[in-house]
C-alpha positions in Angstrom: -13.0 10.4 -5.5 -10.8 9.9 -8.4 -9.4 11.8 -11.0 -8.4 10.7 -14.7 -6.2 11.8 -17.8 -5.3 10.9 -21.1 -1.8 10.0 -21.7 -2.0 11.9 -25.0 -2.5 15.6 -23.5 -2.2 14.8 -19.9 -4.9 17.3 -19.0 -6.2 15.9 -15.6 -9.9 16.0 -14.5 -11.7 15.3 -11.5 -15.0 13.7 -11.0 -17.6 15.8 -9.0 -20.8 13.7 -10.3 -22.2 11.1 -7.9 -25.4 9.5 -7.4 -28.1 11.7 -6.0 -25.5 14.6 -5.3 -23.4 16.9 -7.7 -20.5 19.2 -7.0 -18.4 17.3 -4.1 -15.3 15.9 -5.1 -15.6 12.9 -2.9 -18.3 10.5 -1.5 -18.5 8.1 1.2 -16.8 4.7 1.6 -20.3 3.2 2.0 -22.7 0.3 0.7 -26.5 -0.6 1.2 -27.2 -4.2 0.7 -30.4 -5.8 0.8 -31.3 -7.8 3.9 -29.6 -11.1 2.9 -26.1 -9.2 1.4 -26.8 -10.7 -2.0 -27.1 -7.4 -3.9 -25.8 -3.7 -3.4 -28.8 -1.3 -3.6 -26.9 2.1 -3.4 -23.3 3.1 -2.8 -21.6 6.2 -1.7 -23.7 9.0 0.2 -26.8 7.5 -1.4 -26.1 4.5 0.7 -26.4 6.6 4.0 -28.4 9.5 4.4 -32.3 9.8 3.9 -34.2 12.9 5.2 -37.1 11.7 7.4 -40.4 12.0 5.6 -43.5 13.5 7.7 -45.8 11.5 5.4 -44.4 8.1 4.9 -44.6 5.9 8.0 -41.1 5.4 9.7 -40.2 1.9 8.8 -37.7 0.2 10.3 -34.6 -1.1 8.0 -35.3 -3.6 5.2 -31.5 -2.9 4.3 -28.0 -3.6 5.5 -25.8 -0.4 5.8 -22.2 -1.1 5.8 -19.5 1.7 5.9 -15.9 2.7 6.5 -14.8 -1.0 5.7 -11.6 0.3 4.2 -10.3 0.9 7.9 -10.1 -2.7 8.2 -6.9 -2.7 5.9 -5.4 -0.5 8.4 -3.2 -1.5 11.4 -5.6 -0.3 14.3 -6.9 -2.4 17.2 -10.0 -4.7 16.1 -12.4 -3.0 18.6 -11.9 0.3 16.9 -12.6 -1.1 13.3 -16.2 -0.9 12.1 -18.6 -3.1 12.7 -19.7 -5.3 9.8 -22.4 -8.1 9.6 -21.7 -11.3 10.3 -21.8 -12.9 7.2 -20.1 -10.1 5.3 -16.4 -10.0 5.2 -14.6 -6.8 4.6 -12.7 -8.0 1.4 -16.2 -8.8 -0.1 -17.3 -5.4 0.9 -14.1 -3.8 -0.8 -14.7 -5.8 -3.9 -18.4 -4.8 -4.2 -17.7 -1.3 -3.8 -14.8 -1.4 -6.3 -17.5 -2.8 -8.9 -19.3 0.5 -8.2 -16.5 2.7 -8.1 -12.6 2.6 -8.9 -11.6 4.2 -5.4 -3.5 6.6 2.9 -1.1 4.5 3.3 -1.6 0.6 3.9 0.6 -2.3 4.4 2.1 -4.6 1.9 -0.6 -7.1 3.3 -3.3 -4.5 2.7 -1.8 -3.8 -0.8 -2.1 -7.4 -1.7 -5.5 -7.6 -0.8 -6.5 -4.5 -2.6 -4.8 -6.0 -5.6 -7.0 -9.1 -5.2 -10.0 -6.9 -4.7 -9.5 -5.0 -7.9 -8.8 -8.4 -9.8 -11.9 -10.1 -8.3 -13.8 -6.8 -9.6 -12.7 -7.3 -12.6 -10.7 -4.3 -13.7 -7.5 -5.7 -14.3 -6.9 -8.8 -16.5 -4.6 -10.6 -14.2 -3.5 -10.7 -10.4 -0.2 -9.3 -11.2 -1.4 -6.7 -14.2 1.1 -3.6 -14.3 -1.8 -1.5 -15.4 -2.5 -1.7 -11.4 0.1 0.7 -9.7 0.2 2.0 -6.0 1.3 5.3 -4.5 0.7 6.7 -1.2 -1.6 9.5 -0.4 0.9 11.4 0.7 3.1 11.0 -2.3 0.3 11.5 -4.4 -0.2 14.8 -2.8 3.2 15.7 -2.7 3.6 15.4 -6.5 0.7 17.6 -6.7 2.0 20.4 -4.6 5.3 20.8 -6.8 3.3 23.2 -9.3 1.1 24.6 -6.6 4.3 25.6 -4.4 5.9 27.3 -7.3 2.8 29.3 -8.3 2.8 30.5 -4.7 6.2 31.8 -4.5 9.9 30.8 -5.9 10.5 27.4 -4.1 14.2 26.6 -4.4 15.6 23.4 -5.5 17.1 21.5 -2.6 14.5 23.0 0.0 12.4 20.6 1.8 8.6 20.9 2.6 6.3 18.8 5.0 2.9 17.6 3.4 0.0 16.8 5.9 -2.7 14.9 4.4 -5.7 15.4 6.6 -8.3 12.8 5.4 -11.4 11.6 6.6 -10.4 8.3 8.3 -6.5 8.9 8.7 -3.9 11.6 8.8 -0.6 11.0 6.6 2.7 13.0 7.0 5.8 13.0 4.7 8.7 15.4 4.5 10.1 16.0 0.9 12.8 17.6 -0.8 12.5 19.3 -4.2 15.1 18.0 -6.4 16.6 19.1 -10.1 14.0 18.1 -12.8 10.9 18.5 -10.5 11.7 15.1 -8.9 11.0 14.4 -5.2 13.0 12.7 -2.2 11.6 11.6 0.6 13.8 12.8 3.6 12.2 11.6 6.8 10.3 8.4 7.5 6.4 8.8 6.6 4.4 8.6 9.7 0.6 9.0 10.5 -2.5 7.8 12.5 -6.1 7.3 12.4 -7.2 10.8 13.5 -9.0 12.1 10.6 -12.2 14.1 10.5 -14.4 11.1 10.9 -13.4 11.1 14.6 -14.8 14.4 15.0 -17.9 12.7 14.0 -17.4 10.2 16.4 -17.1 12.7 19.2 -20.5 14.0 17.9 -22.0 10.3 18.3 -20.4 10.3 21.8 -22.5 13.5 22.7 -25.8 12.4 21.4 -25.3 9.3 23.2 -25.1 11.3 26.3 -28.2 13.1 25.6 -30.5 10.2 24.5 -28.6 7.3 26.1 -26.8 4.2 24.8 -29.6 2.0 24.2 -31.7 4.3 22.2 -28.9 5.4 20.1 -27.9 1.7 19.2 -31.7 1.2 18.5 -31.5 4.0 16.0 -28.5 2.8 14.3 -29.8 -0.8 14.0 -33.7 0.1 12.9 -33.4 3.5 11.4 -29.9 3.9 10.0 -30.5 6.2 7.1 -31.7 8.8 9.7 -28.9 8.0 12.1 -26.6 9.0 9.1 -28.9 11.9 8.1 -28.6 13.4 11.4 -24.6 13.2 11.4 -24.5 14.5 7.6 -26.3 18.0 8.6 -24.1 18.2 11.9 -21.3 18.1 9.5 -22.7 20.4 7.1 -24.0 23.1 9.3 -21.6 22.6 12.2 -18.4 20.9 11.5 -17.3 22.4 8.2 -18.0 25.9 9.2 -16.5 25.9 12.6 -14.0 28.5 12.8 -12.8 28.5 16.5 -13.9 31.8 16.9 -16.1 32.6 20.1 -18.8 34.3 17.9 -19.7 30.8 16.9 -23.7 30.7 16.7 -25.4 27.8 18.8 -26.9 25.2 16.7 -30.1 24.1 17.7 -30.6 20.3 17.1 -34.1 19.3 16.5 -34.5 15.6 16.8 -38.2 16.0 15.3 -36.6 17.2 12.2 -33.2 15.3 11.9 -34.3 11.9 13.3 -37.7 11.6 14.9 -37.6 7.7 15.0 -35.1 8.2 18.0 -37.9 9.4 20.2 -39.6 6.0 20.7 -36.2 4.5 22.0 -35.1 7.1 24.9 -35.9 5.8 28.4 -36.4 7.7 31.5 -35.3 10.2 33.1 -33.4 11.5 29.8 -36.8 11.3 28.1 -38.5 13.8 30.7 -35.6 16.4 29.8 -36.2 16.1 26.2 -39.6 16.4 26.3 -39.4 19.4 28.3 -37.1 21.1 25.9 -39.5 19.9 22.8 -36.7 17.3 21.7 -34.4 20.3 21.1 -30.4 20.4 22.2 -28.1 23.2 22.1 -24.7 22.5 20.8 -23.0 25.8 21.5 -18.9 26.7 21.0 -17.6 24.8 24.1 -19.5 21.6 23.0 -17.9 21.6 19.3 -14.6 22.7 20.2 -14.2 19.8 22.7 -15.2 17.3 19.5 -12.5 19.0 17.6 -9.9 19.4 20.3 -8.5 15.8 20.9 -8.2 15.1 17.4 -6.6 18.4 16.4 -4.4 17.8 19.4 -2.9 14.5 17.8 -2.6 16.2 14.5 -0.4 18.9 15.8 1.6 16.2 17.7 2.3 14.3 14.8 3.4 17.4 12.9 5.8 18.2 15.9 7.4 14.9 15.4 7.9 15.0 11.9 9.4 18.7 12.1 11.8 17.4 14.6 12.9 14.4 12.4 13.4 16.7 9.8 15.5 19.0 12.2 13.1 21.9 11.6 14.3 22.2 7.9 11.2 22.8 6.3 10.5 25.9 4.1 6.9 25.2 4.0 4.0 23.1 5.4 1.3 21.9 2.6 -2.1 20.8 3.9 -4.4 18.9 1.9 -7.0 16.3 2.3 -10.7 17.3 3.4 -10.3 17.6 6.9 -7.5 20.7 5.7 -10.6 22.6 4.7 -11.3 23.1 8.3 -10.7 26.7 9.2 -10.3 25.9 13.1 -7.6 22.8 12.1 -5.8 25.5 10.0 -5.7 28.4 12.5 -4.5 25.8 15.3 -1.6 24.8 12.8 -0.7 28.5 11.8 -0.8 29.3 15.3 1.6 26.5 16.7 3.8 26.4 14.2 4.0 30.3 13.1 8.0 30.0 12.9 7.4 28.1 9.3 7.4 30.9 6.8 4.7 29.3 4.7 1.9 27.1 5.6 -0.5 26.6 2.8 -3.8 25.1 1.6 -4.5 24.8 -1.9 -7.8 25.8 -3.6 -9.2 22.2 -3.7 -7.3 20.4 -1.0 -9.8 17.4 -1.6 -8.7 16.7 -4.9 -4.8 17.1 -4.5 -4.6 13.2 -3.7 -6.5 11.9 -6.5 -4.9 14.7 -9.2 -1.3 13.9 -7.8 -2.1 10.2 -8.2 -2.7 10.7 -12.1 0.3 12.9 -12.3 2.5 10.0 -10.8 0.8 7.4 -13.4 1.9 10.0 -16.1 5.1 9.9 -15.3 6.5 7.6 -12.5 10.0 8.9 -12.4 8.9 12.0 -10.5 9.8 9.9 -7.2 13.1 9.5 -6.9 13.9 8.1 -3.3 11.7 6.9 -0.3 12.5 6.1 3.2 11.8 2.7 4.4 9.1 2.3 7.2 10.4 -1.0 8.0 13.2 -3.3 8.5 13.3 -6.5 6.2 14.7 -9.7 6.5 14.2 -13.5 5.9 13.9 -16.3 8.5 17.0 -18.6 8.3 18.3 -21.4 10.3 21.6 -21.2 12.3 23.6 -23.4 14.4 22.8 -23.1 18.1 25.5 -22.0 20.0 26.1 -21.4 23.8 24.3 -18.2 24.8 21.5 -18.7 22.3 18.1 -19.4 24.3 18.0 -23.1 25.3 14.3 -23.3 24.4 14.9 -22.3 21.1 17.0 -25.2 20.1 15.7 -27.4 17.6 16.1 -31.4 17.8 18.8 -30.9 15.0 20.6 -28.5 17.3 19.5 -25.4 15.2 18.0 -22.0 15.9 15.8 -19.7 13.7 16.7 -16.0 13.5 15.5 -13.2 11.6 18.4 -12.3 9.2 18.0 -8.5 8.5 18.4 -7.4 4.9 17.2 -3.8 4.8 16.9 -1.4 7.9 14.1 1.0 8.8 14.9 4.7 8.0 16.8 3.7 5.1 16.8 6.2 2.0 16.3 3.9 -1.1 16.3 4.8 -4.8 13.4 3.4 -6.7 14.0 -0.3 -7.8 17.0 -0.5 -5.4 17.9 -3.9 -4.4 19.4 -5.5 -1.1 21.0 -8.9 -2.0 22.9 -11.4 -0.2 23.9 -15.0 -1.5 22.8 -18.1 0.7 23.8 -21.6 0.6 22.2 -24.6 1.7 22.2 -25.6 5.5 23.1 -29.0 4.6 24.6 -31.0 1.7 21.4 -32.7 1.2 19.2 -30.1 1.7 16.6 -30.3 -1.5 13.8 -27.3 -0.8 15.0 -24.0 0.5 12.2 -21.7 1.6 12.7 -17.9 2.5 10.2 -16.5 4.5 10.2 -12.7 4.5 9.3 -10.8 7.9 9.0 -7.2 8.4 9.1 -4.9 11.9 8.9 -1.5 12.6 11.6 -1.8 15.1 15.3 -0.8 13.7 16.6 -4.3 14.3 15.0 -7.6 14.9 16.4 -11.0 16.3 13.5 -13.5 16.0 10.4 -13.7 13.9 8.1 -14.3 16.4 8.8 -11.6 18.9 6.5 -8.6 19.2 5.9 -6.5 16.3 7.5 -8.8 13.7 4.9 -9.8 10.8 5.1 -12.3 8.4 5.2 -10.9 4.8 5.5 -13.3 1.9 7.5 -16.5 0.9 9.7 -17.9 -1.8 10.6 -21.6 -2.4 13.5 -23.0 -4.2 13.6 -26.5 -5.2 16.5 -28.1 -5.9 16.2 -32.1 -6.2 19.7 -32.9 -7.5 22.1 -32.6 -4.4 25.3 -34.0 -5.9 27.0 -30.5 -5.8 26.4 -30.7 -1.9 27.1 -27.2 -0.2 28.0 -25.5 -3.4 24.6 -24.6 -4.5 24.5 -20.6 -4.1 21.2 -18.6 -4.3 21.2 -14.9 -4.9 18.3 -13.6 -2.7 17.0 -9.9 -3.4 14.2 -7.6 -2.0 13.8 -5.0 -4.6 12.3 -1.5 -3.0 11.4 1.7 -4.2 8.2 0.8 -6.0 5.0 0.6 -3.8 4.9 -3.0 -3.9 8.0 -5.2 -2.9 9.6 -7.8 -5.2 11.4 -10.9 -3.9 13.8 -12.4 -6.4 15.7 -15.7 -6.1 18.2 -16.6 -8.4 19.9 -20.3 -8.2 23.5 -19.6 -9.5 23.6 -23.2 -10.2 20.7 -23.4 -12.5 20.6 -19.8 -13.4 17.1 -20.1 -12.7 15.1 -16.6 -12.0 11.7 -16.4 -10.2 10.2 -13.1 -9.2 6.8 -13.0 -7.2 5.1 -10.2 -5.3 6.2 -10.1 -1.5 2.6 -10.6 -0.6 0.7 -13.3 -2.5 -2.8 -12.0 -2.9 -4.4 -15.3 -3.2 -4.0 -17.9 -0.5 -0.2 -18.0 -0.7 -0.5 -18.4 -4.7 3.1 -18.2 -6.1 2.9 -15.7 -9.1 5.8 -15.2 -11.8 6.8 -12.4 -13.9 7.8 -13.0 -17.4 10.1 -11.2 -19.1 13.2 -11.2 -21.7 16.1 -12.9 -21.1 19.9 -11.8 -21.3 21.9 -14.5 -22.8 25.7 -14.4 -21.3 27.0 -17.7 -22.7 26.5 -21.4 -22.6 27.9 -23.4 -19.8 27.4 -26.8 -18.3 25.1 -27.8 -15.3 27.3 -29.7 -12.6 24.1 -31.5 -11.5 22.8 -32.8 -14.7 25.7 -32.7 -16.9 23.5 -30.9 -19.4 24.6 -27.6 -21.2 22.4 -24.5 -20.5 22.3 -20.9 -21.4 23.7 -18.8 -18.9 20.8 -15.9 -18.4 21.7 -14.1 -15.0 24.9 -12.6 -13.5 25.6 -12.1 -9.7 26.2 -8.4 -9.6 29.6 -8.9 -7.6 31.4 -11.1 -10.4 32.2 -11.3 -13.7 31.0 -14.0 -15.9 34.6 -15.8 -15.6 34.7 -15.8 -11.9 31.0 -16.9 -11.9 31.7 -20.0 -14.2 34.9 -20.6 -12.5 33.4 -20.9 -9.0 30.2 -22.5 -10.1 30.5 -24.5 -13.0 32.8 -27.5 -14.3 35.4 -26.7 -16.9 34.6 -27.2 -20.5 36.9 -28.9 -22.6 38.1 -27.8 -25.8 36.0 -30.4 -27.7 33.1 -29.1 -25.9 33.6 -25.6 -26.9 34.3 -26.3 -30.5 31.1 -28.5 -30.6 29.2 -25.6 -29.2 30.8 -23.0 -31.4 29.9 -24.9 -34.5 26.3 -25.2 -32.9 26.2 -21.6 -32.6 27.4 -21.2 -36.4 24.7 -23.4 -37.6 21.2 -21.5 -37.4 19.2 -25.0 -37.6 21.2 -26.4 -34.8 20.8 -23.1 -32.9 17.1 -22.8 -33.3 17.3 -26.6 -31.6 19.4 -25.5 -29.0 16.9 -22.4 -28.3 14.2 -25.3 -27.9 16.3 -27.3 -25.6 16.7 -24.3 -23.6 13.3 -23.6 -23.3 12.8 -27.0 -21.8 15.7 -26.7 -19.2 14.1 -23.6 -17.8 10.4 -24.4 -18.1 9.4 -22.0 -15.2 10.0 -19.0 -17.1 7.4 -19.8 -19.8 8.9 -18.0 -22.6 10.0 -18.2 -26.2 13.3 -17.3 -27.7 14.0 -15.4 -30.8 16.9 -14.4 -33.1 17.6 -10.9 -33.6 17.3 -10.6 -37.4 20.9 -9.0 -37.7 22.7 -11.5 -35.6 25.5 -13.1 -37.4 26.5 -16.8 -36.2 29.4 -17.5 -38.7 32.8 -17.7 -37.1 35.4 -15.6 -38.8 38.3 -17.4 -37.0 37.3 -21.3 -37.4 36.4 -23.3 -40.1 34.2 -26.1 -39.1 34.4 -28.2 -42.2 35.3 -31.7 -41.6 36.1 -30.9 -37.9 33.6 -33.3 -36.4 33.4 -35.8 -39.4 
């Protein structure tokens, strides 16, 4: 689903009009292709279910259905991911879906893939467009909850609440603290799992499989997918959404003749005899439905307990959002298990909480003050091999590659906070320096190929002139807080600034962010002897120390010469043009402030250089 707002009046609206159905805030992540996968015939709910017709003959599929392909972005075993047609990649399915509709928390890699798909769907003009911003579903829901919490009762500043987002495919949990100015701070690491309401549907399918047999169900899905989906949607409408956990539940009669008559031709003996005897009607009673819910709800309760333990049970409220949170049985189980929490709340329209909260975040991104890192981050570096290091990891040149950690899982970070270190070349003649960024869910890592370690992205620094030897420091930073991580490297000799996304979305393509330059002064490059503009400063030193440690001293003649150039607007303009060539990767223009004065009040240059 989606919500939207105008930046002028801030009124948020949520869409509830979809092809073939009106009044619901969400639709299915599904597509209906023609047989050769060249054209999308339908999307959303329309791509799945079709009520069987007694007039039309029951034909086999002449189309290809795909659904739940978004789960391919999640970190789940391959055998649990939805099966897609052999010639259809999940990225193509996501792109096709986005062309029809602009749609949990995903990894940095998944966000890079999503950004690439959105760009391919022509919804943004450039891959790095700032018009596309990400937030997590729990974060968006938490933003939405701020006003709702205050409507229910006086929620004090400084108190925390647990946000439980129960969606169709996933559950996500986060504990937030309400800060001054209606801002939010994250106080525990986000957790979650693939335990959404679609897993109740999976249990229902397993129940049907036991009744009709695996072969019959497989052939029904293959040849009459619309009828298969219609049966599931009727189960959801008549059973799943109304089940409260009360024993007065009325047994549901599932009539195959009405819901999916095509299955009758595929059922084999001896199962067929029993179904014929029962007139192709089966009973779905209270205990059967409860058994479909309990495995999923038990997992959700375990995750809530874990989050409350991490927050030392210091939560004034639990807030349930997402489509599955509408389940009365889920609400009852949570309230019964956590009855010591004073307030367990469900908004009026829990399905829209995420979409509306995401719009609120887009309107005011300053709402989020802090986040907690879910991973440990670092770079792969070469060190000298020493006794005690694994012999098999020693390279022919006597080195060993290790994970150099820069940020630790569980750390609370401010928005746009940077973790920086200065690296020098490994050898005096090293020209290419590559920084490969890795992440792990562990608090600490040692090697980049150990279990749980994943490659995130890379950054390359090219320094062909090695005359300055080891004295070529690079300031390397990881900027956190935003939903997408930036890796920044500043060559402190060239004062050369590059900024790329941590996860290149297009085959490792390096991307540059262009911006304004801050001008700190002019100095001489020891590698080329060219005079260059100082545009970046290391955060730990002032310009005097920076120049003293990394650049040759300028003679008085040099200084007078450049002061004269600064005093002459025409020469100054030429200097800017030269600087534009010195730093070509920035691909930017240099402008002069109209109020700037370039005349020296202390020196008279007339005749000095004659």
